PDB file of N, CA, C and O in Angstrom:
ATOM      1  N   UNK A   1       4.406 -58.890 -48.585  1.00  0.00           N
ATOM      2  CA  UNK A   1       2.702 -58.628 -49.065  1.00  0.00           C
ATOM      3  C   UNK A   1       1.513 -58.663 -48.032  1.00  0.00           C
ATOM      4  O   UNK A   1       0.340 -58.417 -48.312  1.00  0.00           O
ATOM      5  N   UNK A   2       1.984 -58.994 -46.840  1.00  0.00           N
ATOM      6  CA  UNK A   2       0.805 -58.776 -46.226  1.00  0.00           C
ATOM      7  C   UNK A   2       0.421 -57.128 -45.727  1.00  0.00           C
ATOM      8  O   UNK A   2      -0.717 -56.708 -45.521  1.00  0.00           O
ATOM      9  N   UNK A   3       1.737 -56.325 -45.599  1.00  0.00           N
ATOM     10  CA  UNK A   3       1.509 -55.211 -45.761  1.00  0.00           C
ATOM     11  C   UNK A   3       0.744 -54.433 -46.983  1.00  0.00           C
ATOM     12  O   UNK A   3       0.179 -53.347 -46.853  1.00  0.00           O
ATOM     13  N   UNK A   4       0.827 -55.150 -48.129  1.00  0.00           N
ATOM     14  CA  UNK A   4       0.332 -54.548 -49.192  1.00  0.00           C
ATOM     15  C   UNK A   4      -1.603 -55.030 -49.506  1.00  0.00           C
ATOM     16  O   UNK A   4      -2.459 -54.596 -50.276  1.00  0.00           O
ATOM     17  N   UNK A   5      -1.583 -56.196 -48.363  1.00  0.00           N
ATOM     18  CA  UNK A   5      -3.270 -56.243 -48.404  1.00  0.00           C
ATOM     19  C   UNK A   5      -3.944 -55.904 -46.741  1.00  0.00           C
ATOM     20  O   UNK A   5      -4.947 -56.337 -46.172  1.00  0.00           O
ATOM     21  N   UNK A   6      -2.642 -54.729 -46.228  1.00  0.00           N
ATOM     22  CA  UNK A   6      -3.248 -54.182 -45.267  1.00  0.00           C
ATOM     23  C   UNK A   6      -3.653 -55.159 -43.797  1.00  0.00           C
ATOM     24  O   UNK A   6      -4.574 -54.998 -42.996  1.00  0.00           O
ATOM     25  N   UNK A   7      -2.489 -56.272 -43.840  1.00  0.00           N
ATOM     26  CA  UNK A   7      -2.689 -57.148 -43.267  1.00  0.00           C
ATOM     27  C   UNK A   7      -1.293 -57.868 -42.331  1.00  0.00           C
ATOM     28  O   UNK A   7      -1.119 -59.073 -42.153  1.00  0.00           O
ATOM     29  N   UNK A   8      -0.277 -56.571 -41.749  1.00  0.00           N
ATOM     30  CA  UNK A   8       0.704 -56.446 -41.603  1.00  0.00           C
ATOM     31  C   UNK A   8       1.056 -57.485 -40.183  1.00  0.00           C
ATOM     32  O   UNK A   8       2.108 -58.073 -39.933  1.00  0.00           O
ATOM     33  N   UNK A   9       0.043 -57.461 -39.562  1.00  0.00           N
ATOM     34  CA  UNK A   9       0.064 -58.617 -38.202  1.00  0.00           C
ATOM     35  C   UNK A   9      -0.823 -59.637 -38.196  1.00  0.00           C
ATOM     36  O   UNK A   9      -1.618 -60.122 -37.391  1.00  0.00           O
ATOM     37  N   UNK A  10      -0.374 -59.890 -39.634  1.00  0.00           N
ATOM     38  CA  UNK A  10      -1.293 -61.600 -40.095  1.00  0.00           C
ATOM     39  C   UNK A  10      -0.170 -62.765 -39.366  1.00  0.00           C
ATOM     40  O   UNK A  10       1.039 -62.565 -39.253  1.00  0.00           O
ATOM     41  N   UNK A  11      -0.697 -63.658 -39.043  1.00  0.00           N
ATOM     42  CA  UNK A  11      -0.060 -65.060 -38.686  1.00  0.00           C
ATOM     43  C   UNK A  11       0.887 -65.477 -39.978  1.00  0.00           C
ATOM     44  O   UNK A  11       0.462 -65.099 -41.069  1.00  0.00           O
ATOM     45  N   UNK A  12       2.026 -66.158 -39.964  1.00  0.00           N
ATOM     46  CA  UNK A  12       2.512 -66.640 -41.185  1.00  0.00           C
ATOM     47  C   UNK A  12       1.884 -68.209 -41.813  1.00  0.00           C
ATOM     48  O   UNK A  12       1.993 -69.220 -41.119  1.00  0.00           O
ATOM     49  N   UNK A  13       1.370 -68.242 -42.900  1.00  0.00           N
ATOM     50  CA  UNK A  13       0.664 -69.220 -43.518  1.00  0.00           C
ATOM     51  C   UNK A  13       1.407 -70.397 -43.231  1.00  0.00           C
ATOM     52  O   UNK A  13       0.777 -71.388 -42.862  1.00  0.00           O
ATOM     53  N   UNK A  14       2.862 -70.460 -43.359  1.00  0.00           N
ATOM     54  CA  UNK A  14       3.524 -71.960 -43.491  1.00  0.00           C
ATOM     55  C   UNK A  14       3.414 -72.717 -44.717  1.00  0.00           C
ATOM     56  O   UNK A  14       3.701 -73.909 -44.832  1.00  0.00           O
ATOM     57  N   UNK A  15       2.966 -71.926 -45.662  1.00  0.00           N
ATOM     58  CA  UNK A  15       2.969 -72.843 -47.156  1.00  0.00           C
ATOM     59  C   UNK A  15       3.360 -72.047 -48.297  1.00  0.00           C
ATOM     60  O   UNK A  15       3.958 -72.598 -49.222  1.00  0.00           O
ATOM     61  N   UNK A  16       3.047 -70.609 -48.346  1.00  0.00           N
ATOM     62  CA  UNK A  16       3.235 -69.975 -49.293  1.00  0.00           C
ATOM     63  C   UNK A  16       5.272 -69.948 -49.828  1.00  0.00           C
ATOM     64  O   UNK A  16       6.127 -70.580 -49.208  1.00  0.00           O
ATOM     65  N   UNK A  17       5.416 -69.497 -50.454  1.00  0.00           N
ATOM     66  CA  UNK A  17       6.831 -69.310 -51.196  1.00  0.00           C
ATOM     67  C   UNK A  17       7.685 -68.612 -49.828  1.00  0.00           C
ATOM     68  O   UNK A  17       8.733 -69.098 -49.402  1.00  0.00           O
ATOM     69  N   UNK A  18       6.993 -67.335 -49.216  1.00  0.00           N
ATOM     70  CA  UNK A  18       7.554 -66.664 -48.558  1.00  0.00           C
ATOM     71  C   UNK A  18       7.800 -67.200 -47.511  1.00  0.00           C
ATOM     72  O   UNK A  18       8.987 -67.145 -47.188  1.00  0.00           O
ATOM     73  N   UNK A  19       6.880 -67.903 -46.579  1.00  0.00           N
ATOM     74  CA  UNK A  19       7.271 -68.768 -45.624  1.00  0.00           C
ATOM     75  C   UNK A  19       8.153 -69.693 -45.434  1.00  0.00           C
ATOM     76  O   UNK A  19       8.788 -69.928 -44.406  1.00  0.00           O
ATOM     77  N   UNK A  20       8.204 -70.474 -46.926  1.00  0.00           N
ATOM     78  CA  UNK A  20       9.127 -71.833 -46.964  1.00  0.00           C
ATOM     79  C   UNK A  20       9.877 -71.071 -47.273  1.00  0.00           C
ATOM     80  O   UNK A  20      10.848 -71.823 -47.185  1.00  0.00           O
ATOM     81  N   UNK A  21      10.284 -70.177 -47.575  1.00  0.00           N
ATOM     82  CA  UNK A  21      11.924 -69.777 -47.682  1.00  0.00           C
ATOM     83  C   UNK A  21      12.558 -69.451 -46.589  1.00  0.00           C
ATOM     84  O   UNK A  21      13.691 -69.827 -46.286  1.00  0.00           O
ATOM     85  N   UNK A  22      11.475 -68.369 -45.634  1.00  0.00           N
ATOM     86  CA  UNK A  22      12.249 -68.090 -44.303  1.00  0.00           C
ATOM     87  C   UNK A  22      12.440 -69.233 -43.777  1.00  0.00           C
ATOM     88  O   UNK A  22      13.567 -69.295 -43.288  1.00  0.00           O
ATOM     89  N   UNK A  23      11.458 -70.772 -43.581  1.00  0.00           N
ATOM     90  CA  UNK A  23      11.470 -71.870 -42.910  1.00  0.00           C
ATOM     91  C   UNK A  23      13.192 -72.775 -43.160  1.00  0.00           C
ATOM     92  O   UNK A  23      13.877 -73.451 -42.392  1.00  0.00           O
ATOM     93  N   UNK A  24      13.410 -72.258 -44.924  1.00  0.00           N
ATOM     94  CA  UNK A  24      14.888 -72.927 -45.174  1.00  0.00           C
ATOM     95  C   UNK A  24      15.827 -72.461 -44.788  1.00  0.00           C
ATOM     96  O   UNK A  24      16.809 -73.141 -44.492  1.00  0.00           O
ATOM     97  N   UNK A  25      15.779 -71.000 -44.669  1.00  0.00           N
ATOM     98  CA  UNK A  25      17.149 -70.349 -44.086  1.00  0.00           C
ATOM     99  C   UNK A  25      17.163 -70.366 -42.490  1.00  0.00           C
ATOM    100  O   UNK A  25      18.185 -70.573 -41.836  1.00  0.00           O
ATOM    101  N   UNK A  26      15.635 -70.071 -41.827  1.00  0.00           N
ATOM    102  CA  UNK A  26      16.048 -70.868 -40.765  1.00  0.00           C
ATOM    103  C   UNK A  26      16.718 -71.782 -40.951  1.00  0.00           C
ATOM    104  O   UNK A  26      17.899 -71.662 -41.279  1.00  0.00           O
ATOM    105  N   UNK A  27      16.055 -73.061 -40.767  1.00  0.00           N
ATOM    106  CA  UNK A  27      16.655 -74.477 -41.087  1.00  0.00           C
ATOM    107  C   UNK A  27      18.719 -74.553 -41.442  1.00  0.00           C
ATOM    108  O   UNK A  27      19.580 -75.117 -40.766  1.00  0.00           O
ATOM    109  N   UNK A  28      18.849 -73.840 -42.573  1.00  0.00           N
ATOM    110  CA  UNK A  28      20.353 -73.440 -42.810  1.00  0.00           C
ATOM    111  C   UNK A  28      21.071 -72.979 -41.649  1.00  0.00           C
ATOM    112  O   UNK A  28      21.933 -73.704 -41.152  1.00  0.00           O
ATOM    113  N   UNK A  29      20.823 -71.921 -41.198  1.00  0.00           N
ATOM    114  CA  UNK A  29      21.022 -71.220 -40.324  1.00  0.00           C
ATOM    115  C   UNK A  29      21.333 -72.365 -38.727  1.00  0.00           C
ATOM    116  O   UNK A  29      22.356 -72.189 -38.065  1.00  0.00           O
ATOM    117  N   UNK A  30      20.604 -73.133 -38.449  1.00  0.00           N
ATOM    118  CA  UNK A  30      20.279 -74.043 -37.330  1.00  0.00           C
ATOM    119  C   UNK A  30      21.733 -74.983 -37.662  1.00  0.00           C
ATOM    120  O   UNK A  30      22.761 -75.018 -36.986  1.00  0.00           O
ATOM    121  N   UNK A  31      21.429 -75.690 -38.901  1.00  0.00           N
ATOM    122  CA  UNK A  31      22.163 -76.275 -39.097  1.00  0.00           C
ATOM    123  C   UNK A  31      23.955 -75.703 -39.598  1.00  0.00           C
ATOM    124  O   UNK A  31      25.013 -76.327 -39.521  1.00  0.00           O
ATOM    125  N   UNK A  32      23.798 -74.925 -39.875  1.00  0.00           N
ATOM    126  CA  UNK A  32      25.424 -74.098 -39.661  1.00  0.00           C
ATOM    127  C   UNK A  32      26.004 -74.139 -38.111  1.00  0.00           C
ATOM    128  O   UNK A  32      27.037 -74.470 -37.530  1.00  0.00           O
ATOM    129  N   UNK A  33      24.633 -73.570 -37.788  1.00  0.00           N
ATOM    130  CA  UNK A  33      25.289 -73.418 -35.723  1.00  0.00           C
ATOM    131  C   UNK A  33      25.804 -74.938 -35.091  1.00  0.00           C
ATOM    132  O   UNK A  33      26.754 -75.192 -34.349  1.00  0.00           O
ATOM    133  N   UNK A  34      24.883 -75.735 -35.636  1.00  0.00           N
ATOM    134  CA  UNK A  34      25.145 -76.852 -35.218  1.00  0.00           C
ATOM    135  C   UNK A  34      26.227 -77.917 -35.433  1.00  0.00           C
ATOM    136  O   UNK A  34      26.575 -78.954 -34.867  1.00  0.00           O
ATOM    137  N   UNK A  35      26.773 -76.878 -36.987  1.00  0.00           N
ATOM    138  CA  UNK A  35      27.972 -77.856 -37.694  1.00  0.00           C
ATOM    139  C   UNK A  35      29.095 -77.194 -36.779  1.00  0.00           C
ATOM    140  O   UNK A  35      30.119 -77.814 -36.492  1.00  0.00           O
ATOM    141  N   UNK A  36      28.956 -76.478 -36.535  1.00  0.00           N
ATOM    142  CA  UNK A  36      30.092 -75.111 -36.069  1.00  0.00           C
ATOM    143  C   UNK A  36      30.462 -75.669 -34.618  1.00  0.00           C
ATOM    144  O   UNK A  36      31.580 -75.622 -34.104  1.00  0.00           O
ATOM    145  N   UNK A  37      29.122 -76.289 -33.976  1.00  0.00           N
ATOM    146  CA  UNK A  37      29.912 -76.972 -32.678  1.00  0.00           C
ATOM    147  C   UNK A  37      30.351 -78.094 -32.831  1.00  0.00           C
ATOM    148  O   UNK A  37      31.242 -78.692 -32.227  1.00  0.00           O
ATOM    149  N   UNK A  38      29.669 -78.403 -33.714  1.00  0.00           N
ATOM    150  CA  UNK A  38      30.528 -80.313 -33.153  1.00  0.00           C
ATOM    151  C   UNK A  38      31.905 -79.874 -33.794  1.00  0.00           C
ATOM    152  O   UNK A  38      32.825 -80.318 -33.106  1.00  0.00           O
ATOM    153  N   UNK A  39      32.230 -79.351 -34.580  1.00  0.00           N
ATOM    154  CA  UNK A  39      33.683 -78.869 -35.128  1.00  0.00           C
ATOM    155  C   UNK A  39      34.496 -78.180 -33.893  1.00  0.00           C
ATOM    156  O   UNK A  39      35.692 -78.470 -33.871  1.00  0.00           O
ATOM    157  N   UNK A  40      34.165 -77.559 -33.158  1.00  0.00           N
ATOM    158  CA  UNK A  40      34.506 -77.041 -32.098  1.00  0.00           C
ATOM    159  C   UNK A  40      34.797 -78.010 -31.339  1.00  0.00           C
ATOM    160  O   UNK A  40      36.021 -77.961 -31.218  1.00  0.00           O
ATOM    161  N   UNK A  41      34.373 -78.922 -30.714  1.00  0.00           N
ATOM    162  CA  UNK A  41      33.942 -79.944 -30.102  1.00  0.00           C
ATOM    163  C   UNK A  41      35.123 -80.723 -30.381  1.00  0.00           C
ATOM    164  O   UNK A  41      35.956 -80.922 -29.497  1.00  0.00           O
ATOM    165  N   UNK A  42      35.240 -81.130 -31.430  1.00  0.00           N
ATOM    166  CA  UNK A  42      35.961 -82.281 -32.235  1.00  0.00           C
ATOM    167  C   UNK A  42      37.544 -82.059 -32.282  1.00  0.00           C
ATOM    168  O   UNK A  42      38.370 -82.962 -32.157  1.00  0.00           O
ATOM    169  N   UNK A  43      37.882 -80.444 -32.521  1.00  0.00           N
ATOM    170  CA  UNK A  43      38.937 -79.946 -32.836  1.00  0.00           C
ATOM    171  C   UNK A  43      39.458 -79.202 -31.406  1.00  0.00           C
ATOM    172  O   UNK A  43      40.432 -78.452 -31.348  1.00  0.00           O
ATOM    173  N   UNK A  44      38.648 -79.550 -30.338  1.00  0.00           N
ATOM    174  CA  UNK A  44      39.220 -79.174 -28.864  1.00  0.00           C
ATOM    175  C   UNK A  44      39.801 -80.754 -28.327  1.00  0.00           C
ATOM    176  O   UNK A  44      40.221 -80.800 -27.170  1.00  0.00           O
ATOM    177  N   UNK A  45      39.818 -81.620 -28.889  1.00  0.00           N
ATOM    178  CA  UNK A  45      39.820 -82.835 -28.484  1.00  0.00           C
ATOM    179  C   UNK A  45      41.216 -82.996 -29.338  1.00  0.00           C
ATOM    180  O   UNK A  45      42.087 -83.490 -28.622  1.00  0.00           O
ATOM    181  N   UNK A  46      41.559 -82.783 -30.355  1.00  0.00           N
ATOM    182  CA  UNK A  46      43.135 -82.668 -31.016  1.00  0.00           C
ATOM    183  C   UNK A  46      42.525 -82.693 -32.345  1.00  0.00           C
ATOM    184  O   UNK A  46      41.476 -83.139 -32.809  1.00  0.00           O
ATOM    185  N   UNK A  47      43.795 -81.903 -32.913  1.00  0.00           N
ATOM    186  CA  UNK A  47      43.715 -81.881 -34.890  1.00  0.00           C
ATOM    187  C   UNK A  47      43.189 -82.963 -35.428  1.00  0.00           C
ATOM    188  O   UNK A  47      43.203 -84.101 -34.959  1.00  0.00           O
ATOM    189  N   UNK A  48      42.763 -82.627 -36.337  1.00  0.00           N
ATOM    190  CA  UNK A  48      42.029 -83.448 -37.318  1.00  0.00           C
ATOM    191  C   UNK A  48      42.488 -83.371 -38.947  1.00  0.00           C
ATOM    192  O   UNK A  48      42.676 -82.177 -39.177  1.00  0.00           O
ATOM    193  N   UNK A  49      42.672 -83.945 -39.828  1.00  0.00           N
ATOM    194  CA  UNK A  49      42.687 -83.806 -41.052  1.00  0.00           C
ATOM    195  C   UNK A  49      41.448 -83.515 -41.982  1.00  0.00           C
ATOM    196  O   UNK A  49      40.465 -84.170 -41.634  1.00  0.00           O
ATOM    197  N   UNK A  50      41.299 -82.932 -42.766  1.00  0.00           N
ATOM    198  CA  UNK A  50      40.135 -82.695 -43.431  1.00  0.00           C
ATOM    199  C   UNK A  50      39.014 -83.472 -43.479  1.00  0.00           C
ATOM    200  O   UNK A  50      37.932 -83.029 -43.094  1.00  0.00           O
ATOM    201  N   UNK A  51      39.206 -85.117 -44.112  1.00  0.00           N
ATOM    202  CA  UNK A  51      38.875 -86.125 -44.513  1.00  0.00           C
ATOM    203  C   UNK A  51      38.310 -86.674 -43.159  1.00  0.00           C
ATOM    204  O   UNK A  51      37.122 -86.967 -43.288  1.00  0.00           O
ATOM    205  N   UNK A  52      38.824 -86.916 -41.833  1.00  0.00           N
ATOM    206  CA  UNK A  52      38.628 -87.111 -40.393  1.00  0.00           C
ATOM    207  C   UNK A  52      37.432 -86.143 -40.021  1.00  0.00           C
ATOM    208  O   UNK A  52      36.335 -86.489 -39.584  1.00  0.00           O
ATOM    209  N   UNK A  53      37.863 -84.881 -40.280  1.00  0.00           N
ATOM    210  CA  UNK A  53      37.048 -84.149 -39.950  1.00  0.00           C
ATOM    211  C   UNK A  53      35.524 -83.839 -40.359  1.00  0.00           C
ATOM    212  O   UNK A  53      34.651 -83.511 -39.556  1.00  0.00           O
ATOM    213  N   UNK A  54      35.383 -83.973 -41.514  1.00  0.00           N
ATOM    214  CA  UNK A  54      34.315 -84.058 -42.101  1.00  0.00           C
ATOM    215  C   UNK A  54      33.455 -85.458 -42.001  1.00  0.00           C
ATOM    216  O   UNK A  54      32.232 -85.534 -42.123  1.00  0.00           O
ATOM    217  N   UNK A  55      34.258 -86.428 -41.782  1.00  0.00           N
ATOM    218  CA  UNK A  55      33.591 -87.437 -41.343  1.00  0.00           C
ATOM    219  C   UNK A  55      33.040 -87.994 -40.228  1.00  0.00           C
ATOM    220  O   UNK A  55      32.420 -89.043 -40.056  1.00  0.00           O
ATOM    221  N   UNK A  56      33.401 -87.030 -39.433  1.00  0.00           N
ATOM    222  CA  UNK A  56      33.567 -87.018 -37.843  1.00  0.00           C
ATOM    223  C   UNK A  56      32.080 -86.463 -37.565  1.00  0.00           C
ATOM    224  O   UNK A  56      31.146 -87.103 -37.079  1.00  0.00           O
ATOM    225  N   UNK A  57      32.083 -85.172 -37.974  1.00  0.00           N
ATOM    226  CA  UNK A  57      31.128 -84.137 -37.575  1.00  0.00           C
ATOM    227  C   UNK A  57      29.331 -85.008 -38.490  1.00  0.00           C
ATOM    228  O   UNK A  57      29.351 -85.377 -39.664  1.00  0.00           O
ATOM    229  N   UNK A  58      28.340 -85.104 -37.788  1.00  0.00           N
ATOM    230  CA  UNK A  58      27.449 -85.899 -38.355  1.00  0.00           C
ATOM    231  C   UNK A  58      26.107 -85.071 -38.441  1.00  0.00           C
ATOM    232  O   UNK A  58      24.977 -85.539 -38.297  1.00  0.00           O
ATOM    233  N   UNK A  59      26.445 -83.718 -38.709  1.00  0.00           N
ATOM    234  CA  UNK A  59      25.077 -83.095 -38.771  1.00  0.00           C
ATOM    235  C   UNK A  59      25.579 -82.423 -40.176  1.00  0.00           C
ATOM    236  O   UNK A  59      26.703 -81.977 -40.403  1.00  0.00           O
ATOM    237  N   UNK A  60      24.580 -82.461 -40.963  1.00  0.00           N
ATOM    238  CA  UNK A  60      24.114 -81.942 -42.465  1.00  0.00           C
ATOM    239  C   UNK A  60      24.510 -82.974 -43.410  1.00  0.00           C
ATOM    240  O   UNK A  60      24.186 -84.155 -43.285  1.00  0.00           O
ATOM    241  N   UNK A  61      25.332 -82.430 -44.515  1.00  0.00           N
ATOM    242  CA  UNK A  61      25.923 -83.430 -45.117  1.00  0.00           C
ATOM    243  C   UNK A  61      27.613 -82.937 -45.623  1.00  0.00           C
ATOM    244  O   UNK A  61      28.417 -82.265 -44.977  1.00  0.00           O
ATOM    245  N   UNK A  62      27.737 -83.418 -46.710  1.00  0.00           N
ATOM    246  CA  UNK A  62      29.310 -83.435 -46.946  1.00  0.00           C
ATOM    247  C   UNK A  62      29.553 -81.401 -47.110  1.00  0.00           C
ATOM    248  O   UNK A  62      30.359 -80.639 -46.577  1.00  0.00           O
ATOM    249  N   UNK A  63      28.494 -81.185 -48.030  1.00  0.00           N
ATOM    250  CA  UNK A  63      28.786 -79.963 -48.623  1.00  0.00           C
ATOM    251  C   UNK A  63      28.499 -78.556 -47.777  1.00  0.00           C
ATOM    252  O   UNK A  63      28.949 -77.412 -47.835  1.00  0.00           O
ATOM    253  N   UNK A  64      27.360 -79.353 -46.836  1.00  0.00           N
ATOM    254  CA  UNK A  64      27.298 -78.078 -45.644  1.00  0.00           C
ATOM    255  C   UNK A  64      28.696 -78.292 -44.922  1.00  0.00           C
ATOM    256  O   UNK A  64      29.354 -77.267 -44.747  1.00  0.00           O
ATOM    257  N   UNK A  65      29.149 -79.304 -44.550  1.00  0.00           N
ATOM    258  CA  UNK A  65      30.440 -79.322 -43.769  1.00  0.00           C
ATOM    259  C   UNK A  65      31.340 -78.728 -44.304  1.00  0.00           C
ATOM    260  O   UNK A  65      31.957 -77.907 -43.627  1.00  0.00           O
ATOM    261  N   UNK A  66      31.669 -78.925 -45.546  1.00  0.00           N
ATOM    262  CA  UNK A  66      32.760 -78.155 -46.025  1.00  0.00           C
ATOM    263  C   UNK A  66      32.385 -76.704 -45.919  1.00  0.00           C
ATOM    264  O   UNK A  66      32.910 -76.169 -44.942  1.00  0.00           O
ATOM    265  N   UNK A  67      31.580 -75.863 -46.688  1.00  0.00           N
ATOM    266  CA  UNK A  67      31.365 -74.680 -46.590  1.00  0.00           C
ATOM    267  C   UNK A  67      31.376 -74.408 -44.926  1.00  0.00           C
ATOM    268  O   UNK A  67      31.965 -73.328 -44.891  1.00  0.00           O
ATOM    269  N   UNK A  68      31.108 -74.711 -43.704  1.00  0.00           N
ATOM    270  CA  UNK A  68      30.930 -74.188 -42.407  1.00  0.00           C
ATOM    271  C   UNK A  68      32.718 -74.428 -41.761  1.00  0.00           C
ATOM    272  O   UNK A  68      33.222 -73.670 -40.932  1.00  0.00           O
ATOM    273  N   UNK A  69      33.244 -75.316 -42.214  1.00  0.00           N
ATOM    274  CA  UNK A  69      34.757 -75.300 -42.643  1.00  0.00           C
ATOM    275  C   UNK A  69      35.388 -74.186 -42.809  1.00  0.00           C
ATOM    276  O   UNK A  69      36.128 -73.528 -42.078  1.00  0.00           O
ATOM    277  N   UNK A  70      34.868 -74.014 -44.235  1.00  0.00           N
ATOM    278  CA  UNK A  70      35.703 -72.727 -44.872  1.00  0.00           C
ATOM    279  C   UNK A  70      35.381 -71.481 -44.441  1.00  0.00           C
ATOM    280  O   UNK A  70      36.257 -70.672 -44.747  1.00  0.00           O
ATOM    281  N   UNK A  71      34.315 -70.932 -43.754  1.00  0.00           N
ATOM    282  CA  UNK A  71      33.931 -69.977 -43.108  1.00  0.00           C
ATOM    283  C   UNK A  71      34.366 -70.149 -41.847  1.00  0.00           C
ATOM    284  O   UNK A  71      34.592 -69.082 -41.277  1.00  0.00           O
ATOM    285  N   UNK A  72      34.583 -71.221 -41.148  1.00  0.00           N
ATOM    286  CA  UNK A  72      35.283 -70.935 -40.013  1.00  0.00           C
ATOM    287  C   UNK A  72      37.096 -70.565 -40.005  1.00  0.00           C
ATOM    288  O   UNK A  72      37.782 -70.080 -39.105  1.00  0.00           O
ATOM    289  N   UNK A  73      37.419 -70.952 -41.180  1.00  0.00           N
ATOM    290  CA  UNK A  73      39.025 -70.804 -41.151  1.00  0.00           C
ATOM    291  C   UNK A  73      38.951 -69.245 -41.618  1.00  0.00           C
ATOM    292  O   UNK A  73      39.749 -68.493 -41.059  1.00  0.00           O
ATOM    293  N   UNK A  74      37.888 -68.571 -42.788  1.00  0.00           N
ATOM    294  CA  UNK A  74      37.837 -67.654 -43.168  1.00  0.00           C
ATOM    295  C   UNK A  74      37.593 -66.304 -41.723  1.00  0.00           C
ATOM    296  O   UNK A  74      37.560 -65.088 -41.915  1.00  0.00           O
ATOM    297  N   UNK A  75      37.488 -66.846 -40.682  1.00  0.00           N
ATOM    298  CA  UNK A  75      36.638 -66.066 -39.815  1.00  0.00           C
ATOM    299  C   UNK A  75      38.036 -66.171 -38.737  1.00  0.00           C
ATOM    300  O   UNK A  75      38.259 -65.358 -37.840  1.00  0.00           O
ATOM    301  N   UNK A  76      38.683 -67.073 -38.985  1.00  0.00           N
ATOM    302  CA  UNK A  76      39.922 -67.121 -37.968  1.00  0.00           C
ATOM    303  C   UNK A  76      39.724 -68.276 -36.875  1.00  0.00           C
ATOM    304  O   UNK A  76      40.542 -68.556 -35.998  1.00  0.00           O
ATOM    305  N   UNK A  77      38.491 -68.892 -37.090  1.00  0.00           N
ATOM    306  CA  UNK A  77      38.145 -69.517 -35.748  1.00  0.00           C
ATOM    307  C   UNK A  77      38.776 -70.759 -35.251  1.00  0.00           C
ATOM    308  O   UNK A  77      38.921 -71.227 -34.121  1.00  0.00           O
ATOM    309  N   UNK A  78      39.145 -71.199 -36.584  1.00  0.00           N
ATOM    310  CA  UNK A  78      39.835 -72.686 -36.868  1.00  0.00           C
ATOM    311  C   UNK A  78      41.369 -72.061 -37.565  1.00  0.00           C
ATOM    312  O   UNK A  78      41.600 -70.922 -37.971  1.00  0.00           O
ATOM    313  N   UNK A  79      42.116 -73.049 -37.532  1.00  0.00           N
ATOM    314  CA  UNK A  79      43.274 -72.578 -38.384  1.00  0.00           C
ATOM    315  C   UNK A  79      43.693 -74.085 -38.908  1.00  0.00           C
ATOM    316  O   UNK A  79      43.127 -75.107 -38.522  1.00  0.00           O
ATOM    317  N   UNK A  80      44.720 -74.051 -39.801  1.00  0.00           N
ATOM    318  CA  UNK A  80      45.212 -75.053 -40.705  1.00  0.00           C
ATOM    319  C   UNK A  80      46.400 -75.210 -40.820  1.00  0.00           C
ATOM    320  O   UNK A  80      46.791 -74.397 -41.657  1.00  0.00           O
ATOM    321  N   UNK A  81      47.143 -75.755 -40.481  1.00  0.00           N
ATOM    322  CA  UNK A  81      48.911 -75.738 -40.546  1.00  0.00           C
ATOM    323  C   UNK A  81      49.489 -76.673 -41.912  1.00  0.00           C
ATOM    324  O   UNK A  81      50.597 -77.206 -41.973  1.00  0.00           O
ATOM    325  N   UNK A  82      48.656 -76.700 -42.735  1.00  0.00           N
ATOM    326  CA  UNK A  82      49.033 -77.705 -43.855  1.00  0.00           C
ATOM    327  C   UNK A  82      48.503 -78.983 -43.367  1.00  0.00           C
ATOM    328  O   UNK A  82      47.542 -79.374 -44.030  1.00  0.00           O
ATOM    329  N   UNK A  83      48.769 -79.561 -42.631  1.00  0.00           N
ATOM    330  CA  UNK A  83      48.314 -80.958 -42.252  1.00  0.00           C
ATOM    331  C   UNK A  83      46.952 -81.248 -41.815  1.00  0.00           C
ATOM    332  O   UNK A  83      46.151 -82.053 -42.290  1.00  0.00           O
ATOM    333  N   UNK A  84      46.820 -80.375 -40.734  1.00  0.00           N
ATOM    334  CA  UNK A  84      45.782 -80.265 -39.826  1.00  0.00           C
ATOM    335  C   UNK A  84      45.085 -79.262 -39.393  1.00  0.00           C
ATOM    336  O   UNK A  84      45.559 -78.129 -39.305  1.00  0.00           O
ATOM    337  N   UNK A  85      43.550 -79.649 -38.987  1.00  0.00           N
ATOM    338  CA  UNK A  85      42.879 -78.472 -38.670  1.00  0.00           C
ATOM    339  C   UNK A  85      43.053 -78.222 -36.931  1.00  0.00           C
ATOM    340  O   UNK A  85      43.621 -79.123 -36.314  1.00  0.00           O
ATOM    341  N   UNK A  86      42.644 -77.206 -36.287  1.00  0.00           N
ATOM    342  CA  UNK A  86      42.874 -76.830 -35.048  1.00  0.00           C
ATOM    343  C   UNK A  86      42.397 -75.839 -35.078  1.00  0.00           C
ATOM    344  O   UNK A  86      42.073 -75.119 -36.023  1.00  0.00           O
ATOM    345  N   UNK A  87      42.264 -75.650 -33.245  1.00  0.00           N
ATOM    346  CA  UNK A  87      41.404 -74.547 -32.520  1.00  0.00           C
ATOM    347  C   UNK A  87      42.383 -73.260 -32.604  1.00  0.00           C
ATOM    348  O   UNK A  87      42.029 -72.183 -32.124  1.00  0.00           O
TER     349      UNK A  87
END
């Protein structure tokens, strides 16, 4: 939008929909990175069942934690042996 008004280098306002959406996306990335770090730390100590893993992570909400676990499984960064999750 700023380019349209010939202001490509203007500072971000922080209150418009575009700025707020950018903040939300950045916060979501930060939360996912923090959850990933927590999961890696927990699983480096010992394999955990899903409920134990989800409740041991203190960052984010349950939905965010489960989403990160799914992403890590899909990426092959964590594994599941039918009983517990491990690195």
